[in-house]
C-alpha positions in Angstrom: -0.1 0.0 0.0 1.5 3.3 -1.2 2.1 6.1 1.5 -0.6 8.8 1.2 0.0 12.6 0.4 -0.8 13.8 3.9 1.6 11.2 5.4 4.4 12.1 3.4 3.8 16.0 4.3 3.4 15.1 7.9 6.9 13.3 8.0 8.7 15.7 5.6 12.1 17.0 6.3 14.4 19.0 3.9 17.9 19.3 4.4 18.4 22.8 2.9 15.9 24.2 5.2 17.5 22.2 8.1 13.9 22.0 9.6 10.2 20.6 9.0 9.0 22.6 6.1 5.8 23.2 7.8 7.4 24.0 11.2 8.7 27.3 12.6 12.1 28.6 12.8 14.4 27.9 15.7 17.6 29.8 16.9 20.6 27.7 16.2 23.1 29.5 18.2 26.2 31.7 17.1 28.0 31.2 14.0 31.7 31.3 13.2 33.7 31.5 10.0 36.3 29.2 11.5 35.8 25.9 13.6 35.5 27.5 17.2 36.6 24.3 19.0 39.8 23.8 16.9 43.2 23.8 19.1 44.9 27.2 19.0 48.8 26.7 19.7 50.1 29.1 22.4 53.6 31.0 22.9 54.2 31.4 19.0 54.5 27.6 18.5 52.4 28.2 15.3 54.9 30.5 13.7 58.0 28.1 14.0 59.0 24.8 12.8 57.7 23.3 16.3 54.3 22.9 14.8 55.6 20.4 12.5 57.1 18.3 15.3 53.8 18.4 17.2 51.6 17.6 14.5 53.9 14.5 13.5 53.7 13.2 16.9 50.0 13.8 17.3 49.3 11.9 13.9 51.5 8.8 15.0 50.0 8.8 18.4 46.4 9.0 17.1 47.1 6.1 14.5 47.3 3.6 17.5 44.0 2.1 18.6 43.1 2.5 22.5 40.0 0.2 23.5 38.4 -0.6 26.6 39.2 -4.2 27.3 38.5 -7.2 29.3 41.5 -9.1 30.7 42.0 -12.8 31.9 43.4 -14.0 35.1 46.8 -13.5 34.0 46.1 -9.8 32.8 46.1 -10.8 29.2 43.9 -9.3 26.6 40.6 -11.2 26.4 38.4 -9.1 24.3 37.0 -5.6 23.8 34.1 -4.2 25.8 31.4 -2.6 24.1 30.9 0.7 26.2 30.3 4.2 25.9 34.0 5.0 26.7 35.1 2.5 24.0 32.8 4.2 21.6 34.4 7.7 22.5 37.9 6.4 22.0 37.1 4.7 18.6 34.1 5.9 16.8 32.8 9.2 18.3 34.1 11.2 21.0 31.7 14.1 20.6 29.5 15.5 17.9 32.4 17.7 16.4 35.3 14.8 16.6 35.8 11.3 15.8 37.8 9.0 18.1 40.9 9.6 16.1 40.5 13.3 15.8 39.9 13.5 19.6 43.1 11.6 20.4 45.0 14.0 18.0 43.6 16.9 19.8 44.7 15.3 23.2 48.3 14.8 22.1 48.6 18.4 20.3 47.2 20.1 23.4 49.3 18.0 25.7 52.7 19.0 24.0 51.6 22.5 23.5 50.4 23.1 27.2 52.4 20.6 29.0 49.1 19.4 30.9 45.6 19.0 29.7 42.2 17.6 31.0 40.0 15.0 29.3 36.6 16.0 30.6 33.5 13.5 30.4 30.9 16.0 29.3 27.8 13.8 28.9 27.3 11.0 31.4 24.4 8.9 32.7 24.8 9.9 36.2 26.6 12.8 37.9 30.5 11.8 38.3 30.7 14.0 41.5 27.8 11.9 43.2 28.2 8.4 41.6 31.4 6.6 40.4 29.2 4.1 38.4 28.4 6.2 35.1 28.6 5.6 31.4 30.4 8.1 29.4 28.7 9.2 26.2 30.9 12.1 25.2 34.3 13.7 26.2 36.2 16.8 25.2 39.8 18.1 25.8 40.0 21.2 28.3 42.7 23.6 29.1 43.6 23.8 32.9 43.5 27.2 33.8 43.5 27.3 37.7 44.7 24.5 40.2 43.1 23.9 43.6 43.6 21.2 46.2 40.5 19.0 45.1 39.5 20.8 41.9 40.6 22.3 38.7 39.4 25.3 36.6 39.0 24.1 33.1 38.2 26.1 30.0 36.0 23.9 27.9 34.2 24.2 24.6 30.4 23.9 25.1 28.9 22.4 21.9 25.5 23.5 22.8 26.2 27.3 23.3 29.2 27.2 20.7 31.3 29.2 23.3 34.1 28.3 25.4 33.5 28.3 29.0 35.3 28.2 32.3 34.1 25.8 34.7 35.5 24.0 37.9 35.4 20.2 38.2 36.7 17.6 40.9 39.9 16.2 40.0 38.5 12.6 40.6 36.2 13.0 37.7 38.6 14.2 35.1 41.6 12.7 33.4 44.6 15.2 34.1 47.4 14.1 31.9 50.9 15.6 32.2 53.3 15.6 29.4 56.1 12.9 30.0 58.6 15.5 28.2 57.6 18.4 30.3 61.1 19.2 31.5 62.3 19.2 27.7 59.4 20.8 26.1 57.5 23.0 28.5 59.8 24.2 31.2 60.4 28.0 30.8 64.5 27.2 30.1 63.9 24.0 28.5 65.4 22.9 25.1 62.3 23.4 23.3 61.5 26.9 24.6 65.0 28.1 24.0 64.8 26.9 20.3 61.2 29.0 20.0 62.9 32.0 21.3 65.8 31.7 18.8 63.3 31.0 15.9 61.5 34.1 16.8 64.6 36.1 17.0 65.6 34.8 13.5 61.9 35.7 12.1 62.0 39.2 13.7 65.6 39.7 11.8 64.0 38.3 8.7 61.1 40.6 8.8 63.5 43.6 9.6 65.8 42.8 6.6 62.8 42.4 4.2 60.8 45.6 5.2 61.8 47.4 2.1 64.0 49.9 3.8 67.3 51.1 2.0 69.4 51.8 5.0 71.4 54.5 3.4 74.0 56.9 4.6 74.6 59.9 2.6 78.1 61.6 3.1 77.7 65.4 2.0 80.7 67.3 0.8 80.2 69.9 3.5 79.9 70.0 7.3 76.5 69.8 9.2 77.7 71.5 12.5 75.5 74.7 12.1 71.7 74.6 12.1 71.6 76.3 8.6 73.7 73.2 7.3 71.6 70.6 9.0 68.4 72.0 7.4 70.1 72.0 4.0 71.3 68.3 4.6 67.5 67.4 5.7 66.2 69.1 2.6 68.8 67.1 0.6 67.8 63.8 2.3 64.1 64.5 1.7 64.9 65.4 -2.1 66.5 61.8 -2.5 63.7 60.1 -0.7 61.2 61.8 -3.2 63.1 60.5 -6.3 63.4 57.0 -5.1 59.6 56.8 -4.0 58.2 58.5 -7.1 60.6 56.9 -9.6 58.9 54.0 -11.6 62.2 51.9 -11.3 63.5 53.4 -8.1 66.3 55.4 -9.7 67.8 58.6 -8.2 70.6 61.0 -8.9 73.3 62.2 -6.5 76.0 64.6 -6.8 79.3 63.9 -7.8 80.8 65.0 -4.5 78.4 63.1 -2.5 79.1 59.6 -1.2 76.2 56.9 -0.4 77.0 54.0 1.9 74.5 51.0 2.1 73.9 49.4 5.6 71.4 46.6 4.9 74.2 44.0 4.3 73.7 40.8 6.3 75.9 40.9 9.7 77.3 37.4 10.2 76.3 36.0 13.7 76.2 32.6 15.3 72.3 32.6 15.4 72.0 29.8 13.0 74.6 27.6 14.7 72.8 28.1 18.0 69.4 26.9 16.1 71.1 24.0 14.6 72.5 23.0 17.8 69.3 23.4 19.8 67.4 21.3 17.1 69.9 18.5 17.2 69.7 18.4 20.9 65.9 18.4 21.0 65.7 15.6 18.4 68.2 13.6 20.3 66.3 14.0 23.7 63.0 13.2 22.1 64.2 10.4 20.1 63.2 11.9 16.8 65.2 12.2 13.6 64.9 14.3 10.3 64.2 11.2 8.6 61.0 10.6 10.7 59.6 14.0 9.6 60.2 13.6 5.9 59.1 10.0 5.9 62.6 8.3 5.0 63.1 6.6 8.2 63.7 2.9 8.2 62.0 0.3 10.5 64.7 0.3 13.1 64.5 4.0 13.4 60.7 4.2 13.4 60.8 1.4 16.2 63.2 3.5 18.5 61.0 6.7 17.7 57.6 4.6 18.9 59.3 3.3 21.8 61.0 6.5 23.2 58.4 9.1 21.9 54.9 7.6 21.4 54.9 4.9 23.9 55.5 7.2 26.9 52.7 9.7 25.6 50.2 6.9 25.2 51.1 5.3 28.5 50.5 8.6 30.3 46.9 9.0 28.5 45.9 5.4 29.2 47.0 5.1 32.7 45.2 8.3 33.6 42.0 7.4 31.9 42.2 3.8 33.7 42.6 5.6 37.0 39.7 8.2 36.6 37.4 6.3 34.3 37.3 2.9 35.6 36.3 2.2 39.2 38.0 0.0 41.7 35.2 -2.5 41.1 35.7 -2.4 37.2 39.5 -2.9 37.6 38.8 -5.8 40.1 36.3 -7.4 37.3 39.6 -7.4 35.2 38.4 -4.3 33.1 41.3 -2.1 31.6 42.2 0.3 28.9 44.9 -0.9 26.4 46.4 0.6 23.3 47.5 -1.6 20.4 50.0 -0.8 17.6 49.5 -2.7 14.3 52.9 -4.5 13.8 52.4 -4.7 9.9 52.4 -1.0 9.3 56.1 -0.8 9.4 57.1 -4.0 7.7 58.2 -4.1 4.0 56.1 -6.0 1.4 58.9 -8.3 0.7 59.1 -9.3 4.4 55.4 -10.0 5.0 55.5 -13.7 3.5 58.2 -14.7 5.7 56.5 -13.0 8.8 53.1 -14.8 8.0 54.8 -18.1 7.7 56.6 -17.9 10.8 53.3 -16.8 12.8 51.1 -19.4 11.4 53.6 -22.1 11.5 54.2 -21.4 15.2 50.5 -21.2 15.7 50.8 -17.5 16.7 48.0 -16.2 14.2 45.5 -17.9 12.1 45.6 -17.3 8.2 42.6 -15.0 8.4 44.3 -12.9 11.1 47.3 -12.5 8.7 45.0 -11.7 5.8 43.1 -9.1 7.9 46.5 -7.6 9.0 47.7 -7.0 5.4 44.3 -5.8 4.2 42.8 -9.0 2.4 39.4 -10.3 3.0 39.1 -13.4 5.2 39.0 -16.7 3.7 35.8 -18.8 3.8 37.7 -22.1 4.4 37.3 -23.4 7.9 41.0 -24.3 8.0 41.7 -20.5 7.8 40.5 -19.8 11.1 42.2 -22.8 12.8 45.4 -22.0 15.0 47.5 -24.8 13.8 50.5 -25.5 11.5 49.3 -26.4 7.9 52.6 -27.8 7.2 51.9 -30.8 9.5 49.5 -33.3 8.4 46.5 -33.6 10.9 46.2 -37.2 12.2 43.1 -38.9 10.6 40.7 -41.0 13.0 39.2 -44.3 12.4 35.9 -44.8 11.1 34.3 -44.8 14.5 36.4 -41.7 15.5 38.6 -43.6 18.1 42.0 -41.9 18.6 44.4 -42.9 21.1 46.5 -40.5 23.2 49.6 -40.4 20.7 47.2 -39.4 17.8 47.1 -42.8 16.2 44.2 -44.7 15.5 42.9 -47.9 17.1 42.9 -49.4 13.8 46.6 -48.7 13.2 47.3 -50.4 16.4 45.6 -53.5 15.6 47.4 -53.8 12.4 50.8 -53.4 13.9 49.8 -56.1 16.4 48.8 -58.5 13.6 52.1 -57.9 11.9 54.0 -58.7 15.0 52.3 -61.9 15.5 53.0 -62.9 11.9 49.3 -62.9 10.9 
């Protein structure tokens, strides 16, 4: 039976009108030309090469999966728990960010501020009143004030479209501190010194490219008296007028006058200091130039993941485990873990050898290997069995009777007959 015209009109909705065509207009809040919840870097970091380092680390950290998991009695991974927290970490953190974009926001803010807060915004119960609550949405907040039991957080309110300052208990908010705080965020740390040197270099470049000529005119007469000073000032203005009103910037001077140009580069050790601080920062963080330009080999990337990415993710995961999982949940063997895909850094020519070793030693099944390299799983039942395909599986007898050594009862009877000469 077809839908009547009246029913279609009653349930109609138009995307361009953003409302029911028959309904009234509603206020949608303030509008912006740029995204209001986007992270804004501080202390001039957005004007230096430090932004590229922050962005590279944040992208690499957000590419690693963080899951709400259940463990076995030996604290080994057993499975993923379908919860609101796991939904926020992997699918949708809030109405503006996916799980991966949220984690990238956390790392970028952490490296820039030194200490950030992950705030559960929408929960089933008040976190200050009950510890048993489900998290639906969460956001990254900037800590602006510290109290003994509370913190002041500047947080984006997605309902009003404004950033608001609120006070929250510490026990309900995940407070994450940068593991490299002494290297990156201290006032006299290596990174801050490098930023100051880069800002000085930018100021020198702006001054040298400001369009000034920086000339000194040596006149053929003395300028000690006021009359001669006035005469020299008139000559200077005349030369400026010639240069500014000339199509190609050409002026003339008297044969007795001498013009000296001062805007030549003056040698200093600023670039040497910047190169020294950059190399020192890279060595302290475990980063190389090959990581930034994408030419690093497997060993370099492994060292970078272990020295730079792992401490940051461990700080995030441990704090969320401490604040968002109750003691009862941890007793029930719930945890928050992060997993790095081992096949991302493996060259194509090494995948076949690794796959053979993993399946032959019964570490992974064939379908798990296929999923890791981006292939569809096989429908063959043997592809989901954790066994060595190079070893023939022992066949049972007709009645399905198999002894403890894997041999059939029929084979034992045949051996007995041969021994008895039958």
